[in-house]
Every structure is written in structure tokens, then in C-alpha cells.
N, C-alpha and C positions, 0 to 999 in steps of 0.2 A: 544353908550354904554348904557346898561340897568341900570336904576337907582336902586341901591341895596335897597333903602327904599321902593320901590314899588313892588319888587320881591315877598316877602312873601305874600303880599295881593293878588297878581295875582295868585300865586299857591294855596292860600287858597280858592279862588273863584271857582276853577275847581271842587272839590268834591261836593261843594254846588250846582253847576250847574247840575252835574250828578244826585244828589239826587232829585233835583227838576224835572228834566226830567223823572226820574224813577217814581216819584210820579204822574206826569201828565199822564204817560202811564197806571199806575194802575187805576187812576180815569177814564181815557178814556175807559178802558176795564173792568170796574167794574162789568158789567153784567156777563162776562166770569168767573171772580173770584168768583162771587156769586154762579154760578152754580157748580163750583168745590169745594166750601167751605165745603159742608156737609161731604165729605170724610175726610178732615183734622180735622174738628171738632170732628167727631166720633173717628178718630184715636187718637186725643189728649185725649179724655175722656176714651176710652176703651183700648188704646194701650200704649200711652206715660205715662199717669198718673199712671196706675198700676205698671209700671216698676219703676218709681221714688218713688212711695209710698212703694214698696217692699224694695228698698234700704234704705228708712227711717226706715222701720220696722226691718231691719236687725240689727239696733243698739238699738232696744227696745225690752222689754219683754211684750207680750200682748196676752191675751186669746180671743180677738175678741169682748169682751163686756166691760170689766173693763177698768181701767185707765192704760195707757202705762207707763212703767218704763224704763228709759234710762239705758242701760247697757254698752254702749261704744263698745269696741272690745271684750268683754267677750265671746259673742256667736261665734265669729270667732275663738277665741282661743280654745273654746270647740270643734268646728267643726274639727279642725286639729287632735284632740285626740279622736273623736267619732268613736268607733269601728263599730257601725251599719252603719255609713255613708260610711266608707271605704269598708265594706262588700257589701253594695249596689253598690258601684262603681265597685268592682270586679265582682259581678254578672252581671252588665250591660255590662261590657267589654267582658265577656265570651259570653253572648247572642249576642252581636254585632259581634264578630268574627264568631260564628256559623251561623249567618244569612247573614252578608254582603258579605263574600267571595263567598259562593255558589250562592247568589242572583245575584251579578254582573257578575259572570261567566255564569250562565244560561241566563241572560239578553243579554249578548253579543252574545252568541251562537244563541239564538232565533232571534235576530236582523239580524245576518248574514244569517240565513235561510230565514227570511222574505224578505230579499233583493235579494235573489237568482232569477235568470232569469226564472228558470223552475217552480217556485211556482205559482199556480193558486189560485184564491179567496183570494187575499192578504188582502183586506179590512175586510173580515169576520174574518180572523185570528187576525188582529190587534185589532178588537173590542173584540174578545174573550179573548185575553191576557190582555187587559186593564180593562175589567169588574171587576176583583177582587179589583182594586184600588178604585172603586166607591161604593163598597159594604160596608154596615155598619160594622164597626170593632167589635161592640158588637155582632152582629149576627154571624160574622165570629168566634169570640172567643167562642161563645156558641156551634157552630157546631164542632169546633176543640176540645172543651171540651168533646163532645160526642165521637169523634173519638179516643181521647186519654184516655178515661175512664179506670180505673184500672180493674173493674169487667165486665162491659157490653160495653166497647168500641169496635168500629168496628175493630181497628187495632189488639187488643188482640184476637178478634174473628177469624180474619184471621190467626194469628199466631198459635192459638190452633187448627185450622182446618187442618193445615199442619204439626201438631205434634210438634210444638215448644212451649216453656214455655212462658206464658204471661209476659209482661213487666210492671212494676209499674211506668207508665209514670208520674203520678201526685204525687207520693210518694218518688221518687228518686231525689236527689239533682242534678244529671247530666241530667236525662231524662226530668225533668221539664223545664230545659233550652232549650233542644232540641225541646220540644213541643212549647215553646214560639217562638223560632227561626224559626220553620217551618211555623208559621202563618205569620211572617214577610216576609219570602221568598215567600210564596204563594201570598201575597198581593202586593208586590212591584216589583216582577220580571218583570211582564208585563209592568209596568210603565217605568222602566229603559230601557226595550227593545225598547219601542217606541222612547225614547230619543236617544238611540244608532242607531236606524233605521234612524232617521232624520240626524244624523251625517254621517252615511254611504252613504246616498243619496246625501250628499253635496260633496263627494269625486269625482273628475272628472273621468269619465270612461276611458279617454285616458290613464291614468296611468295603469289601469288594462290591457288594450289592449297592451300597450308597454311591460308590464311584460310577457304577454302570448307569444308575439313575441320573447322575449329574452329567452323563455323556462322556466320561473319561475313556480314552482309548486303552488298548492293551499295554502299549508302551508307557503311557502315563500312569496306569495302575501299577506297573512293574517298578517304575522309578520313584513314584511318590508314596507308594504304600509298602510294596514288598521289600525293596532294598532298605529303606529306613528302619522297618521293624525287624529286619534280619541282621541289623548291624552287630548286635552282640554275638550272633552265631558266626558271622563273617569274621569278627575279631578272633573268635576261638579257632576257626580253621586257619586263619593267617598265622596265628601264634604257633599252633601245632605244626603247620607246614614249615614254618621258619626253623623250629627246633629240629624237625625231621630232616629238612633240607641241609642243615649244617652238619648232620650226622651220617650223610650218605657214605656207605662203605662197600657193601656186598656187590652192588651193581658194578662199581668201578673195579673192584678186586677180581671178580670173575671174568669181566671182559678184558681187562688190561694186565692182570697179574699184579704182583707187589710193586712193580716199578712205575705204575701209573700210565702205561702206554707210551706212544711216541712223544719224546721230549717231555715226559711227565705231564702231558696235557690232561690226563684223567686222574691225576693225583689229588684226591680230596684231603681235607684235614684229618679225618679219621683214618684214612688209608695211610697217610704220612705218620700218624701216631702208631699204627699197627707196624709199619715198616721199622720205626725206631725201636719199638719194644720187642717184637718177635722175630725180626730179621737181623737187626744190628745189636740187639740186647742192650740198649741204652734205656733202661727202665726209668732212671731218674729224669732224664730229659724228656722222655715220653710222657711222664706225669706232668712235667711243666707245660708241655704242649696241650695236654688235656685240660689243665686249668686255664690256659689261654683260650681254648675253645669255649670253656664255660663263660668266660668274660664276654666273648664275642656273641654267644647265643643270648646272654642276658641283655646286652646292649641292643641287639637287633629286636628282641622281643619287646623291650621298652619302647623302642622307636616305632615299631608296628602298632603297639598299643596306643601311642599318642596320635598316630596318623588315623587309625580306623575307629577309635572310640567315639562314642556319641558326645557331642559338646554338652557341657553342663548347662542346665537351664539357669538363666539369670534371675 
């Protein structure tokens, strides 16, 4: 029989032994840890520290130069009643709807065509569709600003050439959102198409052959085989598009300036954050808005996950 007086000591030595063994492994492989340490050091300085510091700033009032003044939860209370904050949220959600739905639809359609057996020069098409994603977003915004110009824009030139009235793209609360959404669609459709294409290529061809033997049409094959098996990929693109859509900034800032355009119709959440921090120098409240944005993105990501995820098998 085991002596009860020695049992605690025996159980207490096991974690110590594991810790010592772990430490010996670290010392033994110290060269490897040394080589990978720059990433973690840079991440801690430029990634982790700003996040923690922004949380600290959210409880303080600070203009970036003077002394910080602790405000507690006052800035969070004001955030809940801030009309401009909720207007920026509404603008962002509208732009997200106008851009994400057509973007993912076109991406899936393009991926389906790129995966077709009859298509030639596939690599060329993949590069062409992916190029907008690596193009400078500032350059893209400038080009689209020229396209959507109220007086001398290319789109209005085409409209007037065929006898239609010009559209006030950059002066209308509705059309300014369409202009911003079009830039998002143009830039990210090819990126998501490549992701969908990778998912399509992972689907076994035996399933399609069996469906053709059973007499399934192209639409039935697409809805009964392709879409269900692509559900995890679709979930990934929806989540990343949601996160990216909530962080739209450059498109609106270049097209509309820091004020968000006519009546603030193009004022997104991140642009509002930028205006608070680097125009009005309200760094404390800007950090509060940033954490509010974090909560919104987390909530929408969870909601999208619940909607798109595959139901668990019973």
C-alpha cells in the first residue's frame, strides 16, 4: 500500500520534472529559438503593445502630447449615444452589403468558369483576376475617382454619349456608397475567386462523374455537390469579407476626404476613427471607437459563422 505521507511529494515532483525537461529542451534548441525570436519581438512591439495600449487609452482622455486624464467608462458611455458613430456604422454596413454580396457571387461564378474543362490559358486568367488585389489601393481610388467624377468622369461621359442624364456619383448619399463598393468588388473579386478555385479543385471528380451518370443537370450538380462541399470555403470568404468590409478606409478617404463626403454619407467606422485621432487629436475616444469596432466585427463574424456553417450531423 502506498504511504499517504509520500503521495503528495511524489505528485508534486512530476510537474517540476516536466518543467525541467522543457527548460532543457529550450536550452538545447536555443539557436532555433534565437532565429525565430525576431518575429515575436517585432510582433510584441508593433502588434501586441499597440493593442494593449489602445485599451489603456480607451479609459483616458489624451490629445497625443499633453498629460493623460483618466475618465473611466465615460467614453464608452458616450460611444453608445454618439450619433456620428452609429451613422458611420450604418454607412459601413450599407457599403458592406453593396460590395460583399455581388463580390462573392461573381467570385464563385469566375472560379466555376476557371475550373471548367474547356477553358484554355487558365494560368493567364488566374493572374489577370488576381492582379487587382496587389495593386496599390491609393492608385485604385484615384483611378475610380476619375471614373466617377461628377463633371468629367468617364462614366458620365458614356452616359451623356448615349443620351442619358449624368449621375452625381460623388455628391449623392446613395451613389457615393455605390462608388466605394465598386472599388471593393473590383479589388477583391479575383482574390476570392482564387480561393474558391482551390476549393473546387479539392472536390473529387468522381462525384461529378457519378452525377452525370445519374443524369444530373449542371445546375443540380452545382447546387447539390459544389456548394455543399464548398461550405467551409464560403464560410472563410464570408468571414474575411466581413472583417475587411468593416475596416474600409482608403477608398472612402481618397474619394471623399476626411469629412466623408456630402452629409458624411461616405463616413465609415475606420474613417471616423481616423478623423478623431489624426484630425481632432482625440486619441482616447478614438481608441474607444476602435474597441467598439472590434466588438461589432466579432459579433458579425459569429453571426456569419452560425448562418453559413455546416449543420452538425446528428
